[in-house]
ZAKOL-669696 format. One record per atom (N, C-alpha, C): x, y, z; residue number from 1; atom name. Coordinates in nm, 2 decimals, padded with zeros to 4 digits. Layout:
<r><east>X</east><north>Y</north><up>Z</up><resi>NUM</resi><name>CA</name></r>
...
This chain:
<r><east>-00.10</east><north>01.68</north><up>01.73</up><resi>1</resi><name>N</name></r>
<r><east>00.01</east><north>01.66</north><up>01.63</up><resi>1</resi><name>CA</name></r>
<r><east>-00.05</east><north>01.58</north><up>01.52</up><resi>1</resi><name>C</name></r>
<r><east>-00.03</east><north>01.63</north><up>01.40</up><resi>2</resi><name>N</name></r>
<r><east>-00.07</east><north>01.56</north><up>01.28</up><resi>2</resi><name>CA</name></r>
<r><east>00.06</east><north>01.50</north><up>01.21</up><resi>2</resi><name>C</name></r>
<r><east>00.06</east><north>01.37</north><up>01.20</up><resi>3</resi><name>N</name></r>
<r><east>00.18</east><north>01.30</north><up>01.14</up><resi>3</resi><name>CA</name></r>
<r><east>00.21</east><north>01.35</north><up>01.00</up><resi>3</resi><name>C</name></r>
<r><east>00.11</east><north>01.40</north><up>00.93</up><resi>4</resi><name>N</name></r>
<r><east>00.13</east><north>01.44</north><up>00.79</up><resi>4</resi><name>CA</name></r>
<r><east>00.19</east><north>01.58</north><up>00.78</up><resi>4</resi><name>C</name></r>
<r><east>00.21</east><north>01.65</north><up>00.89</up><resi>5</resi><name>N</name></r>
<r><east>00.27</east><north>01.78</north><up>00.89</up><resi>5</resi><name>CA</name></r>
<r><east>00.42</east><north>01.77</north><up>00.87</up><resi>5</resi><name>C</name></r>
<r><east>00.48</east><north>01.66</north><up>00.90</up><resi>6</resi><name>N</name></r>
<r><east>00.62</east><north>01.64</north><up>00.88</up><resi>6</resi><name>CA</name></r>
<r><east>00.64</east><north>01.55</north><up>00.77</up><resi>6</resi><name>C</name></r>
<r><east>00.65</east><north>01.60</north><up>00.65</up><resi>7</resi><name>N</name></r>
<r><east>00.66</east><north>01.52</north><up>00.53</up><resi>7</resi><name>CA</name></r>
<r><east>00.78</east><north>01.44</north><up>00.51</up><resi>7</resi><name>C</name></r>
<r><east>00.89</east><north>01.48</north><up>00.57</up><resi>8</resi><name>N</name></r>
<r><east>01.02</east><north>01.41</north><up>00.56</up><resi>8</resi><name>CA</name></r>
<r><east>01.05</east><north>01.31</north><up>00.67</up><resi>8</resi><name>C</name></r>
<r><east>00.95</east><north>01.27</north><up>00.75</up><resi>9</resi><name>N</name></r>
<r><east>00.97</east><north>01.19</north><up>00.86</up><resi>9</resi><name>CA</name></r>
<r><east>00.89</east><north>01.06</north><up>00.85</up><resi>9</resi><name>C</name></r>
<r><east>00.95</east><north>00.95</north><up>00.88</up><resi>10</resi><name>N</name></r>
<r><east>00.88</east><north>00.82</north><up>00.89</up><resi>10</resi><name>CA</name></r>
<r><east>00.87</east><north>00.77</north><up>01.03</up><resi>10</resi><name>C</name></r>
<r><east>00.76</east><north>00.73</north><up>01.08</up><resi>11</resi><name>N</name></r>
<r><east>00.74</east><north>00.69</north><up>01.22</up><resi>11</resi><name>CA</name></r>
<r><east>00.72</east><north>00.54</north><up>01.22</up><resi>11</resi><name>C</name></r>
<r><east>00.78</east><north>00.47</north><up>01.32</up><resi>12</resi><name>N</name></r>
<r><east>00.76</east><north>00.33</north><up>01.34</up><resi>12</resi><name>CA</name></r>
<r><east>00.73</east><north>00.31</north><up>01.49</up><resi>12</resi><name>C</name></r>
<r><east>00.62</east><north>00.24</north><up>01.52</up><resi>13</resi><name>N</name></r>
<r><east>00.58</east><north>00.21</north><up>01.65</up><resi>13</resi><name>CA</name></r>
<r><east>00.54</east><north>00.07</north><up>01.66</up><resi>13</resi><name>C</name></r>
<r><east>00.60</east><north>-00.01</north><up>01.76</up><resi>14</resi><name>N</name></r>
<r><east>00.56</east><north>-00.15</north><up>01.77</up><resi>14</resi><name>CA</name></r>
<r><east>00.57</east><north>-00.19</north><up>01.92</up><resi>14</resi><name>C</name></r>
<r><east>00.47</east><north>-00.27</north><up>01.96</up><resi>15</resi><name>N</name></r>
<r><east>00.47</east><north>-00.33</north><up>02.09</up><resi>15</resi><name>CA</name></r>
<r><east>00.46</east><north>-00.48</north><up>02.08</up><resi>15</resi><name>C</name></r>
<r><east>00.53</east><north>-00.55</north><up>02.16</up><resi>16</resi><name>N</name></r>
<r><east>00.53</east><north>-00.70</north><up>02.16</up><resi>16</resi><name>CA</name></r>
<r><east>00.50</east><north>-00.74</north><up>02.31</up><resi>16</resi><name>C</name></r>
<r><east>00.40</east><north>-00.81</north><up>02.33</up><resi>17</resi><name>N</name></r>
<r><east>00.36</east><north>-00.86</north><up>02.47</up><resi>17</resi><name>CA</name></r>
<r><east>00.35</east><north>-01.01</north><up>02.47</up><resi>17</resi><name>C</name></r>
<r><east>00.43</east><north>-01.07</north><up>02.57</up><resi>18</resi><name>N</name></r>
<r><east>00.42</east><north>-01.21</north><up>02.59</up><resi>18</resi><name>CA</name></r>
<r><east>00.47</east><north>-01.24</north><up>02.73</up><resi>18</resi><name>C</name></r>
<r><east>00.41</east><north>-01.34</north><up>02.79</up><resi>19</resi><name>N</name></r>
<r><east>00.46</east><north>-01.39</north><up>02.92</up><resi>19</resi><name>CA</name></r>
<r><east>00.45</east><north>-01.27</north><up>03.03</up><resi>19</resi><name>C</name></r>
<r><east>00.36</east><north>-01.18</north><up>03.01</up><resi>20</resi><name>N</name></r>
<r><east>00.34</east><north>-01.08</north><up>03.11</up><resi>20</resi><name>CA</name></r>
<r><east>00.43</east><north>-00.96</north><up>03.10</up><resi>20</resi><name>C</name></r>
<r><east>00.51</east><north>-00.96</north><up>02.99</up><resi>21</resi><name>N</name></r>
<r><east>00.60</east><north>-00.85</north><up>02.97</up><resi>21</resi><name>CA</name></r>
<r><east>00.57</east><north>-00.78</north><up>02.84</up><resi>21</resi><name>C</name></r>
<r><east>00.59</east><north>-00.65</north><up>02.83</up><resi>22</resi><name>N</name></r>
<r><east>00.57</east><north>-00.57</north><up>02.71</up><resi>22</resi><name>CA</name></r>
<r><east>00.70</east><north>-00.51</north><up>02.67</up><resi>22</resi><name>C</name></r>
<r><east>00.74</east><north>-00.52</north><up>02.54</up><resi>23</resi><name>N</name></r>
<r><east>00.86</east><north>-00.46</north><up>02.49</up><resi>23</resi><name>CA</name></r>
<r><east>00.81</east><north>-00.37</north><up>02.37</up><resi>23</resi><name>C</name></r>
<r><east>00.85</east><north>-00.24</north><up>02.37</up><resi>24</resi><name>N</name></r>
<r><east>00.81</east><north>-00.15</north><up>02.28</up><resi>24</resi><name>CA</name></r>
<r><east>00.92</east><north>-00.07</north><up>02.21</up><resi>24</resi><name>C</name></r>
<r><east>00.89</east><north>-00.02</north><up>02.09</up><resi>25</resi><name>N</name></r>
<r><east>00.99</east><north>00.06</north><up>02.02</up><resi>25</resi><name>CA</name></r>
<r><east>00.91</east><north>00.17</north><up>01.95</up><resi>25</resi><name>C</name></r>
<r><east>00.95</east><north>00.29</north><up>01.96</up><resi>26</resi><name>N</name></r>
<r><east>00.89</east><north>00.41</north><up>01.89</up><resi>26</resi><name>CA</name></r>
<r><east>01.01</east><north>00.49</north><up>01.84</up><resi>26</resi><name>C</name></r>
<r><east>01.01</east><north>00.50</north><up>01.71</up><resi>27</resi><name>N</name></r>
<r><east>01.12</east><north>00.58</north><up>01.65</up><resi>27</resi><name>CA</name></r>
<r><east>01.07</east><north>00.67</north><up>01.54</up><resi>27</resi><name>C</name></r>
<r><east>01.14</east><north>00.78</north><up>01.51</up><resi>28</resi><name>N</name></r>
<r><east>01.11</east><north>00.87</north><up>01.40</up><resi>28</resi><name>CA</name></r>
<r><east>01.24</east><north>00.87</north><up>01.32</up><resi>28</resi><name>C</name></r>
<r><east>01.22</east><north>00.85</north><up>01.19</up><resi>29</resi><name>N</name></r>
<r><east>01.34</east><north>00.84</north><up>01.10</up><resi>29</resi><name>CA</name></r>
<r><east>01.32</east><north>00.94</north><up>00.98</up><resi>29</resi><name>C</name></r>
<r><east>01.42</east><north>00.97</north><up>00.91</up><resi>30</resi><name>N</name></r>
<r><east>01.41</east><north>01.05</north><up>00.79</up><resi>30</resi><name>CA</name></r>
<r><east>01.34</east><north>00.96</north><up>00.69</up><resi>30</resi><name>C</name></r>
<r><east>01.26</east><north>01.03</north><up>00.60</up><resi>31</resi><name>N</name></r>
<r><east>01.18</east><north>00.95</north><up>00.50</up><resi>31</resi><name>CA</name></r>
<r><east>01.27</east><north>00.87</north><up>00.41</up><resi>31</resi><name>C</name></r>
<r><east>01.40</east><north>00.91</north><up>00.39</up><resi>32</resi><name>N</name></r>
<r><east>01.48</east><north>00.84</north><up>00.30</up><resi>32</resi><name>CA</name></r>
<r><east>01.57</east><north>00.73</north><up>00.37</up><resi>32</resi><name>C</name></r>
<r><east>01.52</east><north>00.68</north><up>00.48</up><resi>33</resi><name>N</name></r>
<r><east>01.60</east><north>00.58</north><up>00.56</up><resi>33</resi><name>CA</name></r>
<r><east>01.60</east><north>00.45</north><up>00.49</up><resi>33</resi><name>C</name></r>
<r><east>01.69</east><north>00.36</north><up>00.53</up><resi>34</resi><name>N</name></r>
<r><east>01.71</east><north>00.23</north><up>00.47</up><resi>34</resi><name>CA</name></r>
<r><east>01.62</east><north>00.13</north><up>00.55</up><resi>34</resi><name>C</name></r>
<r><east>01.60</east><north>00.01</north><up>00.49</up><resi>35</resi><name>N</name></r>
<r><east>01.52</east><north>-00.09</north><up>00.56</up><resi>35</resi><name>CA</name></r>
<r><east>01.59</east><north>-00.13</north><up>00.69</up><resi>35</resi><name>C</name></r>
<r><east>01.72</east><north>-00.14</north><up>00.68</up><resi>36</resi><name>N</name></r>
<r><east>01.80</east><north>-00.17</north><up>00.80</up><resi>36</resi><name>CA</name></r>
<r><east>01.78</east><north>-00.08</north><up>00.92</up><resi>36</resi><name>C</name></r>
<r><east>01.77</east><north>00.05</north><up>00.89</up><resi>37</resi><name>N</name></r>
<r><east>01.74</east><north>00.15</north><up>00.99</up><resi>37</resi><name>CA</name></r>
<r><east>01.60</east><north>00.14</north><up>01.05</up><resi>37</resi><name>C</name></r>
<r><east>01.50</east><north>00.10</north><up>00.97</up><resi>38</resi><name>N</name></r>
<r><east>01.37</east><north>00.07</north><up>01.01</up><resi>38</resi><name>CA</name></r>
<r><east>01.36</east><north>-00.06</north><up>01.09</up><resi>38</resi><name>C</name></r>
<r><east>01.41</east><north>-00.16</north><up>01.04</up><resi>39</resi><name>N</name></r>
<r><east>01.39</east><north>-00.29</north><up>01.10</up><resi>39</resi><name>CA</name></r>
<r><east>01.49</east><north>-00.32</north><up>01.21</up><resi>39</resi><name>C</name></r>
<r><east>01.61</east><north>-00.25</north><up>01.22</up><resi>40</resi><name>N</name></r>
<r><east>01.71</east><north>-00.27</north><up>01.32</up><resi>40</resi><name>CA</name></r>
<r><east>01.65</east><north>-00.26</north><up>01.46</up><resi>40</resi><name>C</name></r>
<r><east>01.58</east><north>-00.15</north><up>01.50</up><resi>41</resi><name>N</name></r>
<r><east>01.53</east><north>-00.14</north><up>01.63</up><resi>41</resi><name>CA</name></r>
<r><east>01.42</east><north>-00.24</north><up>01.66</up><resi>41</resi><name>C</name></r>
<r><east>01.34</east><north>-00.28</north><up>01.56</up><resi>42</resi><name>N</name></r>
<r><east>01.24</east><north>-00.38</north><up>01.58</up><resi>42</resi><name>CA</name></r>
<r><east>01.30</east><north>-00.51</north><up>01.61</up><resi>42</resi><name>C</name></r>
<r><east>01.40</east><north>-00.55</north><up>01.53</up><resi>43</resi><name>N</name></r>
<r><east>01.47</east><north>-00.68</north><up>01.56</up><resi>43</resi><name>CA</name></r>
<r><east>01.53</east><north>-00.68</north><up>01.69</up><resi>43</resi><name>C</name></r>
<r><east>01.60</east><north>-00.57</north><up>01.73</up><resi>44</resi><name>N</name></r>
<r><east>01.66</east><north>-00.55</north><up>01.86</up><resi>44</resi><name>CA</name></r>
<r><east>01.56</east><north>-00.57</north><up>01.97</up><resi>44</resi><name>C</name></r>
<r><east>01.44</east><north>-00.51</north><up>01.96</up><resi>45</resi><name>N</name></r>
<r><east>01.34</east><north>-00.52</north><up>02.06</up><resi>45</resi><name>CA</name></r>
<r><east>01.29</east><north>-00.67</north><up>02.07</up><resi>45</resi><name>C</name></r>
<r><east>01.27</east><north>-00.74</north><up>01.96</up><resi>46</resi><name>N</name></r>
<r><east>01.24</east><north>-00.88</north><up>01.97</up><resi>46</resi><name>CA</name></r>
<r><east>01.35</east><north>-00.97</north><up>02.03</up><resi>46</resi><name>C</name></r>
<r><east>01.47</east><north>-00.93</north><up>01.99</up><resi>47</resi><name>N</name></r>
<r><east>01.59</east><north>-01.01</north><up>02.05</up><resi>47</resi><name>CA</name></r>
<r><east>01.59</east><north>-00.99</north><up>02.20</up><resi>47</resi><name>C</name></r>
<r><east>01.56</east><north>-00.87</north><up>02.25</up><resi>48</resi><name>N</name></r>
<r><east>01.56</east><north>-00.84</north><up>02.39</up><resi>48</resi><name>CA</name></r>
<r><east>01.44</east><north>-00.92</north><up>02.46</up><resi>48</resi><name>C</name></r>
<r><east>01.33</east><north>-00.93</north><up>02.39</up><resi>49</resi><name>N</name></r>
<r><east>01.22</east><north>-01.01</north><up>02.45</up><resi>49</resi><name>CA</name></r>
<r><east>01.25</east><north>-01.15</north><up>02.46</up><resi>49</resi><name>C</name></r>
<r><east>01.32</east><north>-01.21</north><up>02.37</up><resi>50</resi><name>N</name></r>
<r><east>01.36</east><north>-01.35</north><up>02.37</up><resi>50</resi><name>CA</name></r>
<r><east>01.49</east><north>-01.38</north><up>02.44</up><resi>50</resi><name>C</name></r>
<r><east>01.57</east><north>-01.28</north><up>02.46</up><resi>51</resi><name>N</name></r>
<r><east>01.70</east><north>-01.30</north><up>02.53</up><resi>51</resi><name>CA</name></r>
<r><east>01.81</east><north>-01.36</north><up>02.45</up><resi>51</resi><name>C</name></r>
<r><east>01.80</east><north>-01.36</north><up>02.31</up><resi>52</resi><name>N</name></r>
<r><east>01.91</east><north>-01.41</north><up>02.23</up><resi>52</resi><name>CA</name></r>
<r><east>01.90</east><north>-01.33</north><up>02.10</up><resi>52</resi><name>C</name></r>
<r><east>02.01</east><north>-01.34</north><up>02.02</up><resi>53</resi><name>N</name></r>
<r><east>02.02</east><north>-01.27</north><up>01.90</up><resi>53</resi><name>CA</name></r>
<r><east>01.97</east><north>-01.36</north><up>01.78</up><resi>53</resi><name>C</name></r>
<r><east>01.90</east><north>-01.30</north><up>01.69</up><resi>54</resi><name>N</name></r>
<r><east>01.86</east><north>-01.37</north><up>01.57</up><resi>54</resi><name>CA</name></r>
<r><east>01.96</east><north>-01.36</north><up>01.47</up><resi>54</resi><name>C</name></r>
<r><east>01.98</east><north>-01.47</north><up>01.39</up><resi>55</resi><name>N</name></r>
<r><east>02.08</east><north>-01.47</north><up>01.28</up><resi>55</resi><name>CA</name></r>
<r><east>02.01</east><north>-01.44</north><up>01.15</up><resi>55</resi><name>C</name></r>
<r><east>01.99</east><north>-01.31</north><up>01.13</up><resi>56</resi><name>N</name></r>
<r><east>01.91</east><north>-01.27</north><up>01.01</up><resi>56</resi><name>CA</name></r>
<r><east>02.00</east><north>-01.23</north><up>00.90</up><resi>56</resi><name>C</name></r>
<r><east>01.96</east><north>-01.27</north><up>00.78</up><resi>57</resi><name>N</name></r>
<r><east>02.03</east><north>-01.22</north><up>00.66</up><resi>57</resi><name>CA</name></r>
<r><east>01.98</east><north>-01.08</north><up>00.62</up><resi>57</resi><name>C</name></r>
<r><east>02.06</east><north>-00.98</north><up>00.65</up><resi>58</resi><name>N</name></r>
<r><east>02.02</east><north>-00.84</north><up>00.63</up><resi>58</resi><name>CA</name></r>
<r><east>02.00</east><north>-00.81</north><up>00.49</up><resi>58</resi><name>C</name></r>
<r><east>02.06</east><north>-00.88</north><up>00.40</up><resi>59</resi><name>N</name></r>
<r><east>02.04</east><north>-00.85</north><up>00.25</up><resi>59</resi><name>CA</name></r>
<r><east>01.89</east><north>-00.89</north><up>00.21</up><resi>59</resi><name>C</name></r>
<r><east>01.83</east><north>-00.99</north><up>00.28</up><resi>60</resi><name>N</name></r>
<r><east>01.70</east><north>-01.04</north><up>00.24</up><resi>60</resi><name>CA</name></r>
<r><east>01.59</east><north>-00.96</north><up>00.31</up><resi>60</resi><name>C</name></r>
<r><east>01.62</east><north>-00.87</north><up>00.41</up><resi>61</resi><name>N</name></r>
<r><east>01.52</east><north>-00.80</north><up>00.47</up><resi>61</resi><name>CA</name></r>
<r><east>01.46</east><north>-00.69</north><up>00.38</up><resi>61</resi><name>C</name></r>
<r><east>01.33</east><north>-00.67</north><up>00.39</up><resi>62</resi><name>N</name></r>
<r><east>01.26</east><north>-00.57</north><up>00.31</up><resi>62</resi><name>CA</name></r>
<r><east>01.12</east><north>-00.61</north><up>00.28</up><resi>62</resi><name>C</name></r>
<r><east>01.07</east><north>-00.55</north><up>00.17</up><resi>63</resi><name>N</name></r>
<r><east>00.93</east><north>-00.59</north><up>00.13</up><resi>63</resi><name>CA</name></r>
<r><east>00.94</east><north>-00.70</north><up>00.03</up><resi>63</resi><name>C</name></r>
<r><east>00.85</east><north>-00.80</north><up>00.06</up><resi>64</resi><name>N</name></r>
<r><east>00.84</east><north>-00.91</north><up>-00.03</up><resi>64</resi><name>CA</name></r>
<r><east>00.74</east><north>-00.88</north><up>-00.14</up><resi>64</resi><name>C</name></r>
<r><east>00.77</east><north>-00.91</north><up>-00.26</up><resi>65</resi><name>N</name></r>
<r><east>00.67</east><north>-00.90</north><up>-00.37</up><resi>65</resi><name>CA</name></r>
<r><east>00.70</east><north>-01.02</north><up>-00.47</up><resi>65</resi><name>C</name></r>
<r><east>00.59</east><north>-01.06</north><up>-00.54</up><resi>66</resi><name>N</name></r>
<r><east>00.61</east><north>-01.17</north><up>-00.63</up><resi>66</resi><name>CA</name></r>
<r><east>00.72</east><north>-01.14</north><up>-00.73</up><resi>66</resi><name>C</name></r>
<r><east>00.81</east><north>-01.23</north><up>-00.76</up><resi>67</resi><name>N</name></r>
<r><east>00.92</east><north>-01.21</north><up>-00.85</up><resi>67</resi><name>CA</name></r>
<r><east>01.04</east><north>-01.15</north><up>-00.79</up><resi>67</resi><name>C</name></r>
<r><east>01.04</east><north>-01.13</north><up>-00.66</up><resi>68</resi><name>N</name></r>
<r><east>01.16</east><north>-01.06</north><up>-00.60</up><resi>68</resi><name>CA</name></r>
<r><east>01.28</east><north>-01.15</north><up>-00.61</up><resi>68</resi><name>C</name></r>
<r><east>01.27</east><north>-01.28</north><up>-00.60</up><resi>69</resi><name>N</name></r>
<r><east>01.38</east><north>-01.37</north><up>-00.61</up><resi>69</resi><name>CA</name></r>
<r><east>01.44</east><north>-01.39</north><up>-00.75</up><resi>69</resi><name>C</name></r>
<r><east>01.37</east><north>-01.34</north><up>-00.85</up><resi>70</resi><name>N</name></r>
<r><east>01.41</east><north>-01.37</north><up>-00.99</up><resi>70</resi><name>CA</name></r>
<r><east>01.51</east><north>-01.28</north><up>-01.04</up><resi>70</resi><name>C</name></r>
């Protein structure tokens, strides 16, 4: 399978290992997905690993670049 064959699909794969346990997420999303759709499963996986919910400001999630706050 060549990932570039599916032009309209974004793939996210992440594994987190700590204290002898591995938590993983593998998702395929439409290319026009929002940052919340991409980061939501990642945050949920980390929350499951730590056993509590993070209080994240969803408006501030995304790509950082110089001048973003201006």
